[in-house]
gemmi code that builds the backbone of each chain (N, CA, C; Angstrom):
import gemmi

chains = {
    "A": [
        ("ASP", (0.817, -1.213, 0.000), (0.000, 0.000, 0.000), (0.849, 1.260, 0.000)),
        ("THR", (2.086, 1.129, -0.502), (2.991, 2.261, -0.513), (2.419, 3.370, -1.381)),
        ("ALA", (2.437, 4.602, -0.864), (1.839, 5.705, -1.587), (2.720, 6.146, -2.754)),
        ("VAL", (3.995, 6.383, -2.455), (4.960, 6.767, -3.479), (6.089, 5.736, -3.429)),
        ("SER", (6.251, 5.014, -4.497), (7.284, 3.983, -4.506), (8.277, 4.250, -5.620)),
        ("GLN", (9.527, 4.086, -5.296), (10.565, 4.284, -6.288), (11.519, 3.107, -6.282)),
        ("THR", (12.009, 2.793, -7.454), (12.940, 1.674, -7.607), (14.054, 2.044, -8.567)),
        ("PRO", (15.257, 1.538, -8.338), (15.621, 0.664, -7.215), (15.896, 1.472, -5.951)),
        ("LYS", (16.087, 0.792, -4.853), (16.423, 1.444, -3.590), (17.906, 1.824, -3.584)),
        ("TYR", (18.715, 0.969, -4.178), (20.151, 1.226, -4.286), (20.576, 1.022, -5.735)),
        ("LEU", (21.490, 1.867, -6.163), (21.989, 1.764, -7.537), (23.466, 2.093, -7.523)),
        ("VAL", (24.271, 1.105, -7.871), (25.719, 1.292, -7.939), (26.127, 1.077, -9.381)),
        ("THR", (26.860, 2.041, -9.934), (27.178, 1.958, -11.354), (28.494, 2.657, -11.650)),
        ("GLN", (29.016, 2.407, -12.815), (30.275, 3.014, -13.227), (30.032, 4.354, -13.904)),
        ("MET", (31.020, 5.200, -13.830), (30.976, 6.474, -14.567), (30.730, 6.220, -16.038)),
        ("GLY", (29.957, 7.085, -16.651), (29.707, 6.979, -18.077), (28.490, 6.160, -18.448)),
        ("ASN", (27.995, 5.371, -17.495), (26.796, 4.556, -17.780), (25.536, 5.404, -17.803)),
        ("ASP", (24.480, 4.820, -18.378), (23.152, 5.438, -18.364), (22.259, 4.598, -17.464)),
        ("LYS", (21.511, 5.273, -16.602), (20.648, 4.542, -15.671), (19.315, 5.264, -15.515)),
        ("SER", (18.324, 4.502, -15.062), (17.000, 5.082, -14.811), (16.518, 4.740, -13.421)),
        ("ILE", (15.773, 5.659, -12.845), (15.094, 5.430, -11.574), (13.603, 5.615, -11.844)),
        ("LYS", (12.826, 4.665, -11.346), (11.384, 4.730, -11.606), (10.617, 5.193, -10.374)),
        ("CYS", (9.529, 5.870, -10.610), (8.686, 6.331, -9.517), (7.220, 6.195, -9.894)),
        ("GLU", (6.462, 5.712, -8.937), (5.021, 5.541, -9.144), (4.279, 5.990, -7.900)),
        ("GLN", (3.158, 6.662, -8.088), (2.329, 7.034, -6.940), (0.901, 6.557, -7.181)),
        ("ASN", (0.309, 6.056, -6.109), (-1.062, 5.530, -6.212), (-2.049, 6.398, -5.434)),
        ("LEU", (-1.706, 7.675, -5.307), (-2.536, 8.599, -4.528), (-3.499, 9.400, -5.393)),
        ("GLY", (-3.393, 9.234, -6.688), (-4.247, 10.013, -7.582), (-3.818, 11.457, -7.720)),
        ("HIS", (-2.585, 11.755, -7.314), (-2.085, 13.130, -7.405), (-1.797, 13.518, -8.844)),
        ("ASP", (-1.881, 14.826, -9.078), (-1.603, 15.330, -10.421), (-0.150, 15.749, -10.615)),
        ("THR", (0.548, 16.003, -9.512), (1.897, 16.563, -9.612), (2.927, 15.632, -8.996)),
        ("MET", (4.024, 15.466, -9.694), (5.117, 14.634, -9.189), (6.435, 15.390, -9.313)),
        ("TYR", (7.393, 14.993, -8.475), (8.645, 15.735, -8.354), (9.834, 14.782, -8.258)),
        ("TRP", (10.986, 15.324, -8.615), (12.241, 14.674, -8.254), (13.074, 15.657, -7.449)),
        ("TYR", (13.568, 15.153, -6.299), (14.466, 15.914, -5.445), (15.795, 15.168, -5.357)),
        ("LYS", (16.858, 15.941, -5.194), (18.184, 15.340, -5.003), (18.715, 15.753, -3.636)),
        ("GLN", (19.212, 14.785, -2.885), (19.819, 15.064, -1.586), (21.290, 14.712, -1.679)),
        ("ASP", (22.131, 15.734, -1.553), (23.563, 15.494, -1.724), (24.204, 14.979, -0.439)),
        ("SER", (25.512, 14.828, -0.474), (26.232, 14.225, 0.663), (26.129, 15.084, 1.919)),
        ("LYS", (25.852, 16.350, 1.739), (25.700, 17.242, 2.892), (24.248, 17.303, 3.353)),
        ("LYS", (23.438, 16.411, 2.835), (22.034, 16.283, 3.226), (21.156, 17.438, 2.749)),
        ("PHE", (21.693, 18.242, 1.811), (20.895, 19.338, 1.301), (19.926, 18.809, 0.253)),
        ("LEU", (18.637, 19.025, 0.485), (17.587, 18.495, -0.383), (17.135, 19.596, -1.333)),
        ("LYS", (17.235, 19.313, -2.631), (16.935, 20.362, -3.609), (16.042, 19.823, -4.724)),
        ("ILE", (15.068, 20.620, -5.113), (14.162, 20.189, -6.172), (14.887, 20.177, -7.517)),
        ("MET", (14.559, 19.166, -8.329), (15.127, 19.083, -9.668), (14.044, 19.380, -10.708)),
        ("PHE", (12.974, 18.617, -10.634), (11.893, 18.743, -11.623), (10.544, 18.597, -10.946)),
        ("SER", (9.532, 19.175, -11.578), (8.174, 18.806, -11.213), (7.337, 18.711, -12.480)),
        ("TYR", (6.393, 17.787, -12.456), (5.482, 17.574, -13.566), (4.059, 17.672, -13.036)),
        ("ASN", (3.211, 18.346, -13.793), (1.797, 18.395, -13.467), (1.034, 17.780, -14.623)),
        ("ASN", (0.371, 16.685, -14.345), (-0.393, 16.001, -15.397), (0.438, 15.749, -16.655)),
        ("LYS", (1.600, 15.210, -16.457), (2.559, 14.847, -17.508), (3.247, 16.041, -18.153)),
        ("GLU", (3.004, 17.244, -17.638), (3.611, 18.424, -18.238), (4.676, 19.002, -17.324)),
        ("LEU", (5.842, 19.326, -17.866), (6.946, 19.853, -17.078), (6.603, 21.234, -16.539)),
        ("ILE", (6.707, 21.403, -15.216), (6.414, 22.690, -14.574), (7.696, 23.351, -14.095)),
        ("ILE", (8.496, 22.605, -13.347), (9.733, 23.139, -12.794), (10.905, 22.367, -13.384)),
        ("ASN", (11.896, 23.108, -13.841), (13.129, 22.495, -14.292), (14.248, 23.361, -13.749)),
        ("GLU", (14.732, 22.982, -12.567), (15.798, 23.765, -11.959), (17.088, 23.570, -12.745)),
        ("THR", (18.126, 24.216, -12.295), (19.394, 24.145, -13.017), (19.990, 22.752, -12.872)),
        ("VAL", (19.595, 21.899, -13.768), (20.026, 20.507, -13.740), (20.667, 20.199, -15.094)),
        ("PRO", (21.812, 19.495, -15.102), (22.435, 19.161, -16.396), (21.462, 18.430, -17.306)),
        ("ASN", (21.565, 18.652, -18.591), (20.616, 18.009, -19.498), (20.892, 16.523, -19.665)),
        ("ARG", (21.862, 16.004, -18.930), (22.043, 14.547, -18.857), (20.888, 13.907, -18.072)),
        ("PHE", (20.197, 14.738, -17.292), (19.052, 14.261, -16.522), (17.786, 14.534, -17.324)),
        ("SER", (17.045, 13.486, -17.612), (15.813, 13.678, -18.368), (14.662, 12.948, -17.684)),
        ("PRO", (13.712, 13.714, -17.176), (12.527, 13.091, -16.585), (11.563, 12.678, -17.684)),
        ("LYS", (10.838, 11.602, -17.397), (9.836, 11.150, -18.361), (8.579, 10.748, -17.598)),
        ("SER", (7.466, 11.272, -18.033), (6.198, 10.993, -17.359), (5.231, 10.368, -18.357)),
        ("PRO", (5.156, 9.030, -18.396), (4.253, 8.366, -19.333), (2.783, 8.597, -18.998)),
        ("ASP", (2.495, 8.782, -17.724), (1.145, 9.120, -17.277), (1.287, 9.828, -15.935)),
        ("LYS", (0.202, 10.345, -15.412), (0.352, 11.206, -14.233), (0.708, 10.424, -12.973)),
        ("ALA", (0.651, 9.106, -13.030), (1.020, 8.305, -11.859), (2.498, 7.905, -11.865)),
        ("HIS", (3.190, 8.218, -12.928), (4.588, 7.812, -13.053), (5.469, 8.978, -13.469)),
        ("LEU", (6.622, 9.050, -12.814), (7.647, 10.010, -13.244), (8.991, 9.333, -13.072)),
        ("ASN", (9.600, 8.999, -14.192), (10.884, 8.314, -14.161), (12.003, 9.306, -14.429)),
        ("LEU", (13.153, 8.974, -13.901), (14.318, 9.845, -14.075), (15.409, 9.067, -14.787)),
        ("HIS", (15.785, 9.541, -15.951), (16.840, 8.893, -16.713), (18.080, 9.772, -16.667)),
        ("ILE", (19.212, 9.146, -16.397), (20.460, 9.891, -16.306), (21.464, 9.306, -17.296)),
        ("ASN", (21.949, 10.151, -18.184), (22.945, 9.721, -19.168), (24.346, 10.060, -18.683)),
        ("SER", (25.305, 9.271, -19.148), (26.732, 9.569, -18.911), (26.994, 9.954, -17.460)),
        ("LEU", (26.688, 9.045, -16.568), (26.794, 9.323, -15.136), (28.181, 9.796, -14.739)),
        ("GLU", (28.204, 10.775, -13.821), (29.448, 11.329, -13.300), (29.519, 11.088, -11.795)),
        ("LEU", (30.747, 11.193, -11.269), (30.946, 10.969, -9.830), (30.046, 11.891, -8.994)),
        ("GLY", (29.900, 13.127, -9.453), (29.115, 14.112, -8.710), (27.622, 13.831, -8.695)),
        ("ASP", (27.198, 12.847, -9.480), (25.780, 12.489, -9.478), (25.424, 11.607, -8.288)),
        ("SER", (26.437, 11.123, -7.590), (26.184, 10.278, -6.420), (25.390, 11.073, -5.386)),
        ("ALA", (24.261, 10.535, -5.001), (23.360, 11.234, -4.086), (22.179, 10.323, -3.818)),
        ("VAL", (21.288, 10.807, -2.976), (20.010, 10.119, -2.808), (18.953, 10.909, -3.573)),
        ("TYR", (18.210, 10.228, -4.397), (17.182, 10.876, -5.213), (15.811, 10.493, -4.663)),
        ("PHE", (15.019, 11.515, -4.383), (13.679, 11.295, -3.842), (12.629, 11.703, -4.854)),
        ("CYS", (11.670, 10.821, -5.009), (10.490, 11.145, -5.783), (9.413, 11.616, -4.801)),
        ("ALA", (8.545, 12.497, -5.251), (7.461, 12.972, -4.397), (6.243, 13.265, -5.253)),
        ("SER", (5.097, 13.341, -4.596), (3.888, 13.726, -5.327), (3.027, 14.609, -4.450)),
        ("SER", (2.139, 15.340, -5.076), (1.223, 16.195, -4.330), (-0.055, 16.388, -5.130)),
        ("GLN", (-1.081, 16.812, -4.405), (-2.262, 17.289, -5.114), (-1.925, 18.661, -5.695)),
        ("VAL", (-2.761, 19.126, -6.567), (-2.546, 20.460, -7.106), (-2.707, 21.460, -5.960)),
        ("PRO", (-1.835, 22.430, -5.810), (-1.947, 23.401, -4.737), (-3.327, 24.038, -4.687)),
        ("GLY", (-3.826, 24.208, -3.480), (-5.117, 24.855, -3.320), (-6.269, 23.891, -3.254)),
        ("GLN", (-5.974, 22.594, -3.401), (-7.078, 21.649, -3.371), (-7.175, 20.936, -2.037)),
        ("GLY", (-6.758, 21.630, -0.998), (-7.079, 21.177, 0.356), (-6.166, 20.148, 0.954)),
        ("ALA", (-5.010, 19.908, 0.361), (-4.116, 18.906, 0.959), (-3.478, 19.488, 2.211)),
        ("THR", (-3.452, 18.720, 3.283), (-2.773, 19.184, 4.490), (-1.332, 18.733, 4.487)),
        ("GLU", (-1.045, 17.642, 3.859), (0.332, 17.192, 3.723), (0.740, 17.447, 2.292)),
        ("LYS", (1.534, 18.475, 2.086), (1.737, 18.944, 0.741), (2.452, 17.928, -0.148)),
        ("LEU", (3.537, 17.390, 0.374), (4.334, 16.466, -0.418), (4.409, 15.101, 0.245)),
        ("PHE", (4.195, 14.089, -0.561), (4.392, 12.728, -0.107), (5.669, 12.226, -0.774)),
        ("PHE", (6.599, 11.759, 0.023), (7.884, 11.351, -0.523), (8.015, 9.840, -0.622)),
        ("GLY", (8.767, 9.412, -1.622), (9.200, 8.025, -1.688), (10.356, 7.816, -0.710)),
        ("SER", (10.835, 6.605, -0.620), (11.869, 6.292, 0.370), (13.285, 6.546, -0.141)),
        ("GLY", (13.407, 6.993, -1.375), (14.711, 7.393, -1.879), (15.452, 6.308, -2.628)),
        ("THR", (16.303, 6.725, -3.528), (17.203, 5.824, -4.259), (18.620, 6.315, -4.033)),
        ("GLN", (19.416, 5.471, -3.411), (20.819, 5.817, -3.156), (21.623, 5.468, -4.404)),
        ("LEU", (22.086, 6.492, -5.107), (22.885, 6.284, -6.312), (24.363, 6.486, -5.995)),
        ("SER", (25.153, 5.500, -6.304), (26.602, 5.592, -6.109), (27.282, 5.391, -7.448)),
        ("VAL", (28.040, 6.396, -7.867), (28.751, 6.321, -9.141), (30.230, 6.110, -8.841)),
        ("LEU", (30.769, 5.027, -9.378), (32.168, 4.665, -9.070), (33.111, 5.065, -10.203)),
    ],
    "B": [
        ("SER", (21.246, 30.276, -3.979), (21.749, 30.274, -2.611), (20.699, 29.678, -1.688)),
        ("GLN", (21.180, 29.049, -0.644), (20.264, 28.407, 0.290), (19.470, 29.462, 1.022)),
        ("GLU", (18.178, 29.241, 1.161), (17.331, 30.251, 1.770), (16.919, 29.904, 3.186)),
        ("LEU", (17.070, 28.668, 3.584), (16.671, 28.239, 4.915), (17.889, 27.772, 5.703)),
        ("GLU", (18.031, 28.319, 6.884), (19.125, 27.931, 7.753), (18.566, 27.161, 8.935)),
        ("GLN", (19.129, 25.980, 9.177), (18.697, 25.199, 10.321), (19.806, 25.144, 11.353)),
        ("SER", (19.406, 25.149, 12.609), (20.398, 25.002, 13.673), (19.786, 24.229, 14.837)),
        ("PRO", (20.593, 23.426, 15.547), (21.973, 23.117, 15.194), (22.032, 22.118, 14.041)),
        ("GLN", (23.212, 21.864, 13.548), (23.373, 20.881, 12.475), (23.209, 19.477, 13.015)),
        ("SER", (23.681, 19.272, 14.234), (23.496, 17.971, 14.866), (23.290, 18.173, 16.361)),
        ("LEU", (22.648, 17.197, 16.944), (22.252, 17.318, 18.338), (22.248, 15.931, 18.971)),
        ("ILE", (22.918, 15.808, 20.108), (22.908, 14.549, 20.849), (22.317, 14.841, 22.229)),
        ("VAL", (21.249, 14.156, 22.547), (20.611, 14.394, 23.837), (20.382, 13.073, 24.569)),
        ("GLN", (20.268, 13.187, 25.874), (19.947, 12.032, 26.698), (18.439, 11.804, 26.619)),
        ("GLU", (18.059, 10.562, 26.615), (16.634, 10.235, 26.615), (15.927, 10.947, 27.766)),
        ("GLY", (14.781, 11.511, 27.456), (14.014, 12.199, 28.478), (14.214, 13.710, 28.483)),
        ("LYS", (15.261, 14.172, 27.818), (15.528, 15.610, 27.769), (14.695, 16.290, 26.688)),
        ("ASN", (14.482, 17.574, 26.878), (13.791, 18.387, 25.871), (14.814, 18.977, 24.914)),
        ("LEU", (14.377, 19.294, 23.715), (15.283, 19.903, 22.750), (14.511, 20.774, 21.779)),
        ("THR", (15.255, 21.717, 21.149), (14.645, 22.613, 20.174), (15.521, 22.707, 18.941)),
        ("ILE", (14.887, 22.660, 17.786), (15.567, 22.846, 16.497), (14.981, 24.085, 15.851)),
        ("ASN", (15.845, 24.914, 15.272), (15.387, 26.163, 14.676), (15.563, 26.184, 13.168)),
        ("CYS", (14.699, 26.950, 12.532), (14.721, 27.089, 11.076), (14.469, 28.563, 10.765)),
        ("THR", (15.393, 29.195, 10.051), (15.296, 30.631, 9.817), (15.405, 30.950, 8.337)),
        ("SER", (14.571, 31.873, 7.903), (14.602, 32.331, 6.526), (14.799, 33.840, 6.494)),
        ("SER", (15.471, 34.322, 5.473), (15.643, 35.768, 5.328), (14.425, 36.395, 4.650)),
        ("LYS", (13.531, 35.536, 4.157), (12.353, 36.034, 3.447), (11.090, 35.508, 4.117)),
        ("THR", (10.024, 36.219, 3.946), (8.730, 35.770, 4.462), (8.307, 34.508, 3.716)),
        ("LEU", (7.799, 33.571, 4.468), (7.459, 32.271, 3.905), (5.952, 32.132, 3.708)),
        ("TYR", (5.588, 31.453, 2.657), (4.167, 31.185, 2.432), (3.696, 29.999, 3.241)),
        ("GLY", (4.601, 29.114, 3.553), (4.255, 27.935, 4.332), (5.538, 27.311, 4.836)),
        ("LEU", (5.485, 26.739, 6.018), (6.679, 26.127, 6.607), (6.319, 24.708, 6.988)),
        ("TYR", (7.158, 23.764, 6.578), (6.871, 22.353, 6.782), (8.018, 21.708, 7.542)),
        ("TRP", (7.654, 20.813, 8.407), (8.665, 20.018, 9.093), (8.523, 18.558, 8.671)),
        ("TYR", (9.660, 17.989, 8.287), (9.716, 16.585, 7.914), (10.779, 15.894, 8.757)),
        ("LYS", (10.581, 14.605, 8.913), (11.584, 13.791, 9.599), (12.070, 12.724, 8.622)),
        ("GLN", (13.362, 12.527, 8.603), (13.928, 11.529, 7.705), (14.637, 10.463, 8.505)),
        ("LYS", (14.220, 9.228, 8.256), (14.943, 8.097, 8.824), (15.552, 7.334, 7.660)),
        ("TYR", (16.683, 6.755, 7.908), (17.407, 6.078, 6.839), (16.523, 5.032, 6.184)),
        ("GLY", (16.426, 5.120, 4.848), (15.673, 4.128, 4.096), (14.173, 4.298, 4.147)),
        ("GLU", (13.705, 5.345, 4.825), (12.257, 5.498, 4.952), (11.735, 6.765, 4.303)),
        ("GLY", (12.567, 7.459, 3.593), (12.093, 8.668, 2.957), (11.804, 9.749, 3.984)),
        ("LEU", (11.026, 10.710, 3.582), (10.694, 11.823, 4.471), (9.265, 11.678, 4.957)),
        ("ILE", (9.106, 11.831, 6.254), (7.788, 11.706, 6.858), (7.304, 13.090, 7.283)),
        ("PHE", (6.138, 13.444, 6.826), (5.564, 14.750, 7.167), (5.246, 14.808, 8.660)),
        ("LEU", (5.633, 15.909, 9.290), (5.299, 16.121, 10.694), (4.201, 17.168, 10.839)),
        ("MET", (4.517, 18.382, 10.386), (3.562, 19.470, 10.547), (3.749, 20.544, 9.497)),
        ("MET", (2.693, 21.289, 9.267), (2.751, 22.419, 8.362), (2.204, 23.658, 9.080)),
        ("LEU", (2.883, 24.771, 8.934), (2.468, 26.025, 9.560), (2.326, 27.075, 8.474)),
        ("GLN", (1.248, 27.836, 8.541), (1.031, 28.836, 7.501), (0.819, 30.233, 8.044)),
        ("LYS", (0.257, 30.333, 9.229), (-0.077, 31.661, 9.750), (0.950, 32.133, 10.749)),
        ("GLY", (1.237, 33.414, 10.745), (2.152, 33.986, 11.713), (1.668, 33.730, 13.123)),
        ("GLY", (2.555, 33.253, 13.988), (2.179, 32.967, 15.369), (1.548, 31.601, 15.567)),
        ("GLU", (1.423, 30.846, 14.489), (0.763, 29.541, 14.592), (1.621, 28.543, 15.357)),
        ("GLU", (0.929, 27.682, 16.081), (1.608, 26.636, 16.841), (0.806, 25.352, 16.702)),
        ("LYS", (1.520, 24.258, 16.415), (0.852, 22.957, 16.306), (1.613, 21.918, 17.094)),
        ("SER", (0.868, 20.959, 17.598), (1.491, 19.886, 18.371), (1.007, 18.529, 17.896)),
        ("HIS", (1.913, 17.597, 17.947), (1.555, 16.215, 17.645), (2.362, 15.326, 18.567)),
        ("GLU", (1.657, 14.645, 19.457), (2.311, 13.834, 20.479), (3.292, 14.721, 21.248)),
        ("LYS", (4.563, 14.435, 21.224), (5.495, 15.225, 22.033), (6.255, 16.267, 21.223)),
        ("ILE", (5.781, 16.522, 20.005), (6.473, 17.465, 19.139), (5.598, 18.689, 18.919)),
        ("THR", (6.185, 19.868, 19.137), (5.475, 21.132, 18.948), (6.257, 21.998, 17.977)),
        ("ALA", (5.572, 22.548, 17.001), (6.213, 23.447, 16.039), (5.542, 24.806, 16.107)),
        ("LYS", (6.369, 25.856, 15.988), (5.849, 27.213, 16.034), (6.385, 28.013, 14.854)),
        ("LEU", (5.595, 28.947, 14.398), (6.024, 29.868, 13.342), (5.895, 31.275, 13.909)),
        ("ASP", (6.932, 32.076, 13.780), (6.873, 33.410, 14.404), (5.915, 34.322, 13.642)),
        ("GLU", (5.643, 35.474, 14.247), (4.655, 36.395, 13.685), (5.067, 36.909, 12.306)),
        ("LYS", (6.359, 37.071, 12.108), (6.837, 37.581, 10.817), (6.912, 36.489, 9.748)),
        ("LYS", (6.669, 35.260, 10.155), (6.725, 34.104, 9.249), (8.105, 33.953, 8.618)),
        ("GLN", (9.143, 34.146, 9.461), (10.498, 33.959, 8.969), (11.291, 32.968, 9.813)),
        ("GLN", (10.737, 32.578, 10.926), (11.446, 31.660, 11.799), (10.484, 30.644, 12.397)),
        ("SER", (10.952, 29.393, 12.418), (10.149, 28.346, 13.032), (11.023, 27.539, 13.978)),
        ("SER", (10.394, 27.008, 14.994), (11.115, 26.129, 15.908), (10.336, 24.835, 16.075)),
        ("LEU", (11.080, 23.779, 16.278), (10.504, 22.463, 16.532), (10.990, 22.020, 17.897)),
        ("HIS", (10.054, 21.767, 18.780), (10.415, 21.417, 20.157), (9.954, 20.004, 20.451)),
        ("ILE", (10.855, 19.201, 20.983), (10.512, 17.838, 21.387), (10.627, 17.748, 22.899)),
        ("THR", (9.571, 17.286, 23.497), (9.525, 17.151, 24.952), (9.799, 15.706, 25.342)),
        ("ALA", (10.629, 15.522, 26.353), (10.919, 14.178, 26.877), (11.316, 13.239, 25.733)),
        ("SER", (12.427, 13.544, 25.107), (12.843, 12.817, 23.900), (13.000, 11.317, 24.160)),
        ("GLN", (12.763, 10.573, 23.098), (12.896, 9.113, 23.134), (13.775, 8.661, 21.977)),
        ("PRO", (14.348, 7.479, 22.065), (15.166, 6.980, 20.946), (14.423, 6.977, 19.613)),
        ("SER", (13.101, 6.828, 19.665), (12.319, 6.833, 18.417), (12.295, 8.196, 17.746)),
        ("HIS", (12.692, 9.228, 18.466), (12.749, 10.573, 17.878), (14.014, 10.780, 17.051)),
        ("ALA", (14.954, 9.881, 17.155), (16.216, 10.038, 16.426), (15.981, 10.046, 14.922)),
        ("GLY", (16.741, 10.879, 14.225), (16.615, 10.986, 12.784), (17.098, 12.350, 12.345)),
        ("ILE", (16.812, 12.675, 11.112), (17.169, 13.991, 10.586), (15.891, 14.788, 10.410)),
        ("TYR", (15.858, 15.952, 10.981), (14.683, 16.814, 10.880), (14.968, 17.911, 9.860)),
        ("LEU", (14.067, 18.021, 8.903), (14.219, 19.000, 7.837), (13.064, 19.986, 7.848)),
        ("CYS", (13.407, 21.262, 7.723), (12.344, 22.239, 7.505), (12.315, 22.562, 6.017)),
        ("GLY", (11.136, 22.741, 5.504), (10.957, 23.084, 4.105), (10.003, 24.262, 4.018)),
        ("ALA", (10.140, 25.047, 2.971), (9.292, 26.225, 2.857), (8.880, 26.468, 1.418)),
        ("ASP", (7.679, 26.975, 1.270), (7.212, 27.415, -0.041), (7.933, 28.713, -0.374)),
        ("ARG", (8.667, 28.711, -1.482), (9.379, 29.923, -1.859), (8.455, 30.947, -2.492)),
        ("VAL", (7.494, 30.425, -3.208), (6.595, 31.315, -3.941), (5.173, 30.812, -3.763)),
        ("TYR", (4.232, 31.618, -4.111), (2.852, 31.178, -4.090), (2.667, 30.101, -5.147)),
        ("SER", (2.070, 28.993, -4.746), (2.012, 27.843, -5.651), (0.821, 27.942, -6.585)),
        ("GLY", (0.937, 28.784, -7.582), (-0.189, 28.945, -8.498), (-0.004, 28.280, -9.832)),
        ("ALA", (1.144, 27.656, -10.016), (1.460, 27.132, -11.347), (1.274, 25.634, -11.447)),
        ("GLY", (0.634, 25.044, -10.457), (0.376, 23.614, -10.569), (1.336, 22.741, -9.805)),
        ("SER", (2.305, 23.335, -9.124), (3.173, 22.502, -8.284), (3.768, 23.362, -7.188)),
        ("TYR", (4.178, 22.690, -6.126), (4.833, 23.390, -5.026), (6.308, 23.556, -5.357)),
        ("GLN", (6.933, 24.532, -4.751), (8.366, 24.730, -4.929), (9.020, 24.796, -3.570)),
        ("LEU", (8.940, 23.695, -2.865), (9.537, 23.668, -1.541), (11.046, 23.663, -1.643)),
        ("THR", (11.665, 24.483, -0.824), (13.104, 24.379, -0.623), (13.314, 23.939, 0.807)),
        ("PHE", (14.413, 23.273, 1.055), (14.651, 22.674, 2.348), (15.930, 23.197, 2.980)),
        ("GLY", (15.944, 23.188, 4.313), (17.172, 23.429, 5.036), (18.057, 22.198, 4.950)),
        ("LYS", (19.260, 22.288, 5.508), (20.206, 21.177, 5.427), (19.889, 20.064, 6.414)),
        ("GLY", (18.988, 20.336, 7.326), (18.615, 19.288, 8.257), (19.377, 19.341, 9.560)),
        ("THR", (18.779, 18.794, 10.575), (19.403, 18.644, 11.895), (19.382, 17.174, 12.246)),
        ("LYS", (20.554, 16.615, 12.484), (20.641, 15.200, 12.845), (20.493, 15.059, 14.351)),
        ("LEU", (19.471, 14.366, 14.765), (19.198, 14.180, 16.181), (19.520, 12.751, 16.606)),
        ("SER", (20.337, 12.624, 17.632), (20.613, 11.320, 18.235), (20.130, 11.360, 19.682)),
        ("VAL", (19.441, 10.329, 20.100), (18.927, 10.258, 21.459), (19.571, 9.059, 22.150)),
        ("ILE", (20.285, 9.329, 23.204), (21.021, 8.272, 23.905), (20.149, 7.692, 25.014)),
        ("PRO", (19.941, 6.379, 24.974), (19.077, 5.756, 25.998), (19.684, 5.893, 27.395)),
    ],
}
model = gemmi.Model(1)
for chain_id, residues in chains.items():
    chain = gemmi.Chain(chain_id)
    for i, (resn, *xyz) in enumerate(residues, 1):
        res = gemmi.Residue()
        res.name, res.seqid = resn, gemmi.SeqId(i, " ")
        for name, pos in zip(("N", "CA", "C"), xyz):
            atom = gemmi.Atom()
            atom.name, atom.element = name, gemmi.Element(name[0])
            atom.pos, atom.b_iso = gemmi.Position(*pos), 0.0
            res.add_atom(atom)
        chain.add_residue(res)
    model.add_chain(chain)
structure = gemmi.Structure()
structure.add_model(model)
structure.setup_entities()
């Protein structure tokens, strides 16, 4: 009954590889997000999608490409992985702002990415 | 640049002691959120504050937002080992009218509770 689930939980890969992280939410939310938490525990938004449409695209290298096949899924594809990409990536979802949600963001449990 | 400052960065307390974590912004906030992070469990929502002077409590945790809506504190009474984790404050940077929230987060406070 996980609300926001992301896979894999751990991802270890070599520099230069391409990898994907998947995220699914079963809450019926319209908006989904990707956050990155670096080694200093700083959590920063990367992207947000509303109903499959890109809303927020922070300063993220274009090696990172989010893909939303439907509003319940937002996958993150990373090309040509670099050492600095090592971090924990969190997926999140929310209702559209203003529609009465008391808990704004529901987070997945994170994907620990280690680039060797 | 980071907009939310949390203090302290880490905190070690004896079980049963009270503690306070602070979150400060240089700008007025539209909403202030407290989350708790445990390893492998993602972020768990604790409380949300929107009005200046607002105070909310849940079990032994109380969060307050000052009148200017620039500073929040999280107070834990009679801490227990189950309170251990990383506490993050997050804030709405802008009014969320475009279909998504734009929460930014502080760096977190790592809390350890010694039995």
